[in-house]
DSSP file (Angstrom, degrees, kcal/mol; ACC not computed):
  #  RESIDUE AA STRUCTURE BP1 BP2  ACC     N-H-->O    O-->H-N    N-H-->O    O-->H-N    TCO  KAPPA ALPHA  PHI   PSI    X-CA   Y-CA   Z-CA
    1    1 A X              0   0    0      0, 0.0     2,-0.3     0, 0.0     3,-0.0   0.000 360.0 360.0 360.0 141.1 -119.5   26.4  -33.1
    2    2 A X     >  -     0   0    0      1,-0.1     4,-2.1     2,-0.0     5,-0.2  -0.540 360.0-139.2 -72.5 130.4 -117.4   24.9  -30.3
    3    3 A X  H  > S+     0   0    0     -2,-0.3     4,-2.4     1,-0.2     5,-0.2   0.889 101.1  55.3 -59.2 -42.0 -119.0   21.8  -28.7
    4    4 A X  H  > S+     0   0    0      1,-0.2     4,-2.3     2,-0.2    -1,-0.2   0.931 109.5  45.4 -58.6 -47.3 -118.1   22.9  -25.2
    5    5 A X  H  > S+     0   0    0      1,-0.2     4,-2.3     2,-0.2    -1,-0.2   0.843 110.0  55.7 -68.6 -31.6 -119.8   26.3  -25.5
    6    6 A X  H  X S+     0   0    0     -4,-2.1     4,-2.4     2,-0.2    -1,-0.2   0.911 108.6  47.7 -62.7 -42.0 -122.8   24.6  -27.1
    7    7 A X  H  X S+     0   0    0     -4,-2.4     4,-2.6     2,-0.2    -2,-0.2   0.902 109.5  53.2 -65.6 -40.7 -123.1   22.3  -24.1
    8    8 A X  H  <>S+     0   0    0     -4,-2.3     5,-4.2     1,-0.2     6,-0.4   0.919 111.1  46.8 -59.7 -42.2 -122.8   25.3  -21.8
    9    9 A X  H ><5S+     0   0    0     -4,-2.3     3,-1.2     3,-0.2    -2,-0.2   0.919 112.8  49.2 -65.4 -42.7 -125.6   27.0  -23.6
   10   10 A X  H 3<5S+     0   0    0     -4,-2.4    -2,-0.2     1,-0.3    -1,-0.2   0.875 115.8  42.7 -63.9 -37.5 -127.8   23.8  -23.5
   11   11 A X  T ><5S-     0   0    0     -4,-2.6     3,-1.7     3,-0.2    -1,-0.3  -0.057 118.9-103.1-105.1  32.3 -127.2   23.3  -19.8
   12   12 A X  T < 5S-     0   0    0     -3,-1.2    -3,-0.2     1,-0.3    -4,-0.1   0.820  77.3 -53.4  56.1  38.6 -127.6   26.9  -18.7
   13   13 A X  T 3 <S+     0   0    0     -5,-4.2     2,-0.3     1,-0.3    -1,-0.3   0.494  94.3 146.8  81.2   3.0 -123.9   27.6  -18.2
   14   14 A X    <   -     0   0    0     -3,-1.7    -1,-0.3    -6,-0.4    -3,-0.2  -0.585  33.4-166.2 -77.0 131.6 -123.3   24.7  -15.9
   15   15 A X  S    S+     0   0    0     -2,-0.3    47,-3.3     1,-0.2     2,-0.5   0.717  79.7  55.6 -87.0 -23.7 -119.8   23.2  -16.3
   16   16 A X  E    S-A   61   0A   0     45,-0.2     2,-0.4    46,-0.1    45,-0.2  -0.959  81.0-155.8-112.7 121.5 -120.7   20.1  -14.4
   17   17 A X  E     -A   60   0A   0     43,-3.6    43,-2.4    -2,-0.5     2,-0.2  -0.805  19.1-113.9-108.1 135.0 -123.7   18.3  -15.8
   18   18 A X  E >>  -A   59   0A   0     -2,-0.4     4,-1.7    41,-0.2     3,-1.5  -0.464  21.1-139.1 -63.8 128.6 -126.0   15.9  -14.0
   19   19 A X  H 3> S+     0   0    0     39,-2.5     4,-3.0     1,-0.3     5,-0.2   0.841 100.3  64.9 -57.9 -35.2 -125.7   12.4  -15.4
   20   20 A X  H 34 S+     0   0    0     38,-0.4     4,-0.4     1,-0.2    -1,-0.3   0.763 108.4  40.5 -63.5 -23.6 -129.4   11.9  -15.3
   21   21 A X  H <> S+     0   0    0     -3,-1.5     4,-0.6     2,-0.1    -1,-0.2   0.788 119.2  44.8 -89.9 -32.4 -129.8   14.7  -17.9
   22   22 A X  H  X>S+     0   0    0     -4,-1.7     4,-3.0     2,-0.1     5,-0.6   0.898 101.8  64.9 -78.4 -43.0 -126.9   13.7  -20.0
   23   23 A X  I  X>S+     0   0    0     -4,-3.0     4,-1.8     1,-0.2     6,-1.3   0.882 102.8  42.5 -56.8 -51.3 -127.4   10.0  -20.3
   24   24 A X  I  45S+     0   0    0     -4,-0.4     4,-0.3    -5,-0.2    -1,-0.2   0.906 121.2  41.7 -64.8 -38.1 -130.7    9.7  -22.2
   25   25 A X  I  <5S+     0   0    0     -4,-0.6    -2,-0.2     1,-0.1    -1,-0.2   0.910 130.5  19.7 -76.4 -43.4 -129.7   12.5  -24.6
   26   26 A X  I  <5S+     0   0    0     -4,-3.0    -3,-0.2    -5,-0.1    -2,-0.2   0.700 133.0  33.7-106.3 -22.7 -126.1   11.7  -25.4
   27   27 A X  I  <<S-     0   0    0     -4,-1.8    -3,-0.2    -5,-0.6    -4,-0.1   0.547  93.5-129.3-110.4 -10.8 -125.6    8.0  -24.4
   28   28 A X  S   <S+     0   0    0     -5,-1.0     2,-0.3    -4,-0.3    -4,-0.2   0.797  70.0 111.2  68.6  29.0 -129.0    6.6  -25.3
   29   29 A X  S    S-     0   0    0     -6,-1.3    -1,-0.3     1,-0.0    -2,-0.2  -0.906  71.8 -97.7-130.3 160.3 -129.5    5.0  -21.9
   30   30 A X     >  -     0   0    0     -2,-0.3     4,-2.6     1,-0.1     5,-0.2  -0.285  33.3-112.6 -72.6 161.5 -131.8    5.6  -19.0
   31   31 A X  H  > S+     0   0    0      1,-0.2     4,-2.2     2,-0.2     5,-0.1   0.868 118.6  53.6 -60.7 -36.8 -130.7    7.6  -15.9
   32   32 A X  H  > S+     0   0    0      2,-0.2     4,-1.9     1,-0.2    -1,-0.2   0.933 110.2  45.1 -66.2 -46.1 -130.9    4.4  -13.9
   33   33 A X  H  > S+     0   0    0      1,-0.2     4,-2.5     2,-0.2    -2,-0.2   0.912 112.8  52.3 -62.5 -42.5 -128.7    2.4  -16.2
   34   34 A X  H  X S+     0   0    0     -4,-2.6     4,-2.6     1,-0.2    -2,-0.2   0.888 106.9  52.8 -61.6 -39.8 -126.2    5.3  -16.4
   35   35 A X  H  X S+     0   0    0     -4,-2.2     4,-1.8     2,-0.2    -1,-0.2   0.914 110.1  47.6 -62.8 -42.8 -126.0    5.5  -12.6
   36   36 A X  H  X S+     0   0    0     -4,-1.9     4,-0.9     1,-0.2    -2,-0.2   0.914 114.2  46.8 -64.2 -42.4 -125.2    1.8  -12.4
   37   37 A X  H  <>S+     0   0    0     -4,-2.5     5,-3.1     1,-0.2     3,-0.4   0.856 107.4  57.4 -68.2 -34.2 -122.6    2.2  -15.1
   38   38 A X  H ><5S+     0   0    0     -4,-2.6     3,-1.4     1,-0.2     9,-0.2   0.905 102.0  55.4 -62.0 -41.0 -121.1    5.2  -13.4
   39   39 A X  H 3<5S+     0   0    0     -4,-1.8    -1,-0.2     1,-0.3    -2,-0.2   0.802 113.7  40.8 -61.5 -28.7 -120.6    3.2  -10.3
   40   40 A X  T 3<5S-     0   0    0     -4,-0.9    -1,-0.3    -3,-0.4    -2,-0.2   0.339 111.6-121.5 -97.7   4.2 -118.5    0.8  -12.4
   41   41 A X  T < 5 +     0   0    0     -3,-1.4    -3,-0.2    -4,-0.3    -2,-0.1   0.906  69.9 137.3  52.1  45.4 -116.8    3.6  -14.4
   42   42 A X      < +     0   0    0     -5,-3.1     2,-0.2    -8,-0.2    -4,-0.2  -0.037  31.9 104.9-111.3  28.4 -118.3    2.0  -17.5
   43   43 A X  S    S-     0   0    0     -6,-0.3     4,-0.1     2,-0.3    -9,-0.0  -0.678  83.0-112.4-101.4 162.0 -119.4    5.2  -19.3
   44   44 A X  S    S+     0   0    0     -2,-0.2     2,-0.3     2,-0.1    -1,-0.1   0.610 103.9  37.9 -72.0  -8.9 -117.6    6.7  -22.2
   45   45 A X  S    S-     0   0    0     23,-0.0    -2,-0.3     0, 0.0     2,-0.1  -0.953 101.2 -89.6-133.9 155.9 -116.7    9.7  -20.0
   46   46 A X        -     0   0    0     -2,-0.3    15,-0.5    -4,-0.1     2,-0.4  -0.393  40.9-165.7 -64.5 140.3 -115.7    9.9  -16.3
   47   47 A X        +     0   0    0     -9,-0.2     2,-0.3    13,-0.1    13,-0.2  -0.956  12.1 169.1-125.3 147.7 -118.5   10.3  -13.9
   48   48 A X  E     -B   59   0A   0     11,-2.0    11,-3.1    -2,-0.4     2,-0.5  -0.966  33.0-118.7-152.0 164.1 -118.1   11.3  -10.2
   49   49 A X  E     -B   58   0A   0     -2,-0.3     9,-0.2     9,-0.2     8,-0.0  -0.932  14.0-149.6-107.7 133.5 -120.0   12.5   -7.2
   50   50 A X  S    S+     0   0    0      7,-0.6     2,-0.2    -2,-0.5    -1,-0.1   0.799  82.6  47.0 -72.1 -28.4 -119.2   15.9   -5.8
   51   51 A X  S    S-     0   0    0      6,-0.2    -2,-0.1     2,-0.2     5,-0.1  -0.613  85.5-118.6-109.0 171.5 -120.1   14.7   -2.3
   52   52 A X  S    S+     0   0    0     -2,-0.2     2,-0.1     3,-0.0    -1,-0.1   0.578  81.5 103.6 -83.3 -10.8 -119.2   11.6   -0.2
   53   53 A X  S >  S-     0   0    0      1,-0.1     3,-1.1     4,-0.0    -2,-0.2  -0.436  73.4-135.4 -76.7 144.7 -122.8   10.6    0.1
   54   54 A X  T 3  S+     0   0    0      1,-0.2    -1,-0.1    -2,-0.1    -2,-0.0   0.691 108.5  60.0 -66.2 -18.6 -124.3    7.7   -1.9
   55   55 A X  T 3  S+     0   0    0      2,-0.1    -1,-0.2    -6,-0.0     2,-0.1   0.558  78.0 109.5 -87.4  -9.2 -127.2   10.1   -2.4
   56   56 A X  S <  S-     0   0    0     -3,-1.1     2,-0.0     1,-0.1     0, 0.0  -0.450  78.5-109.0 -65.8 138.4 -125.1   12.7   -4.1
   57   57 A X        -     0   0    0     -2,-0.1    -7,-0.6     1,-0.1     2,-0.3  -0.345  28.5-108.9 -71.0 150.3 -125.9   12.9   -7.8
   58   58 A X  E     - B   0  49A   0     -9,-0.2   -39,-2.5    -8,-0.1   -38,-0.4  -0.583  39.2-161.5 -74.3 139.1 -123.5   11.6  -10.5
   59   59 A X  E     -AB  18  48A   0    -11,-3.1   -11,-2.0    -2,-0.3     2,-0.4  -0.878  12.9-158.8-123.8 155.8 -121.9   14.4  -12.5
   60   60 A X  E     -A   17   0A   0    -43,-2.4   -43,-3.6    -2,-0.3     2,-0.3  -0.995  26.9-116.7-131.3 137.3 -120.1   14.6  -15.8
   61   61 A X  E  >  -A   16   0A   0    -15,-0.5     4,-2.4    -2,-0.4   -45,-0.2  -0.544  12.0-139.8 -73.7 135.5 -117.8   17.4  -16.8
   62   62 A X  H  > S+     0   0    0    -47,-3.3     4,-2.5    -2,-0.3     5,-0.2   0.846 105.4  56.2 -62.0 -33.0 -118.9   19.5  -19.8
   63   63 A X  H  > S+     0   0    0    -48,-0.4     4,-2.3     2,-0.2    -1,-0.2   0.943 108.8  45.2 -63.4 -48.0 -115.3   19.5  -21.0
   64   64 A X  H  > S+     0   0    0      1,-0.2     4,-2.2     2,-0.2    -2,-0.2   0.907 114.3  48.6 -63.4 -42.2 -115.1   15.7  -21.0
   65   65 A X  H  X S+     0   0    0     -4,-2.4     4,-2.7     2,-0.2    -1,-0.2   0.911 110.7  50.8 -65.6 -41.9 -118.5   15.3  -22.7
   66   66 A X  H  X S+     0   0    0     -4,-2.5     4,-2.6     2,-0.2    -2,-0.2   0.909 110.4  49.4 -62.3 -42.3 -117.5   17.9  -25.4
   67   67 A X  H  X S+     0   0    0     -4,-2.3     4,-2.2     2,-0.2    -1,-0.2   0.915 111.5  49.5 -63.2 -42.1 -114.2   16.0  -26.0
   68   68 A X  H  X S+     0   0    0     -4,-2.2     4,-2.4     2,-0.2    -2,-0.2   0.931 112.4  46.9 -61.1 -47.2 -116.1   12.7  -26.3
   69   69 A X  H  X S+     0   0    0     -4,-2.7     4,-2.4     1,-0.2    -2,-0.2   0.895 111.4  51.2 -64.5 -40.1 -118.7   14.2  -28.8
   70   70 A X  H  X S+     0   0    0     -4,-2.6     4,-2.3     2,-0.2    -1,-0.2   0.894 110.4  49.6 -63.5 -39.2 -115.9   15.8  -30.9
   71   71 A X  H  X S+     0   0    0     -4,-2.2     4,-2.3     2,-0.2    -2,-0.2   0.928 111.4  48.1 -65.0 -45.1 -114.1   12.5  -31.1
   72   72 A X  H  X S+     0   0    0     -4,-2.4     4,-2.3     1,-0.2    -2,-0.2   0.888 111.4  51.1 -63.4 -38.9 -117.3   10.7  -32.1
   73   73 A X  H  X S+     0   0    0     -4,-2.4     4,-2.7     2,-0.2    -1,-0.2   0.921 109.4  49.9 -64.1 -43.8 -118.0   13.3  -34.7
   74   74 A X  H  X S+     0   0    0     -4,-2.3     4,-2.3     2,-0.2    -2,-0.2   0.898 110.7  50.1 -62.1 -40.5 -114.5   13.0  -36.1
   75   75 A X  H  X S+     0   0    0     -4,-2.3     4,-2.2     2,-0.2    -1,-0.2   0.915 112.3  47.0 -63.1 -43.1 -114.9    9.2  -36.3
   76   76 A X  H  X S+     0   0    0     -4,-2.3     4,-2.7     2,-0.2    -2,-0.2   0.895 111.3  51.6 -65.8 -40.2 -118.2    9.6  -38.1
   77   77 A X  H  X S+     0   0    0     -4,-2.7     4,-2.6     2,-0.2    -2,-0.2   0.910 110.0  48.9 -63.5 -42.3 -116.7   12.2  -40.5
   78   78 A X  H  X S+     0   0    0     -4,-2.3     4,-2.2     2,-0.2    -2,-0.2   0.909 112.1  48.3 -64.4 -42.5 -113.8    9.9  -41.3
   79   79 A X  H  X S+     0   0    0     -4,-2.2     4,-1.7     2,-0.2    -2,-0.2   0.925 112.3  49.0 -63.3 -44.7 -116.2    7.0  -42.0
   80   80 A X  H  X S+     0   0    0     -4,-2.7     4,-2.8     1,-0.2     5,-0.2   0.917 110.2  51.8 -60.0 -43.8 -118.4    9.2  -44.2
   81   81 A X  H  X S+     0   0    0     -4,-2.6     4,-1.7     1,-0.2    -1,-0.2   0.894 107.8  51.7 -61.4 -41.3 -115.3   10.3  -46.1
   82   82 A X  H  < S+     0   0    0     -4,-2.2    -1,-0.2     1,-0.2    -2,-0.2   0.858 116.2  40.4 -64.4 -34.9 -114.2    6.8  -46.7
   83   83 A X  H  < S+     0   0    0     -4,-1.7    -2,-0.2    -5,-0.1    -1,-0.2   0.860 124.1  35.3 -80.6 -37.4 -117.6    5.8  -48.1
   84   84 A X  H  <        0   0    0     -4,-2.8    -2,-0.2    -5,-0.2    -3,-0.2   0.495 360.0 360.0-102.7  -5.0 -118.3    9.0  -50.1
   85   85 A X     <        0   0    0     -4,-1.7    -1,-0.2    -5,-0.2    -3,-0.1   0.427 360.0 360.0-117.6 360.0 -114.9   10.1  -51.5
């Protein structure tokens, strides 16, 4: 299954995902920590605000997140292959 389509299914078809929902599940950090890191662009994927307001929520593209997850999976697979083959 394609990671991108899996994310779309998980997030009800939304292509732009709220960081507060993504961070705990995929980055293992709280929404508050993720927000601080987003402001410093210190997350593993780009985060942005759709509006100019400081109150606008941070968003992450499902495409960017899927690419990140696919890369991490490939790295894990390569490590597993080195240990087990």
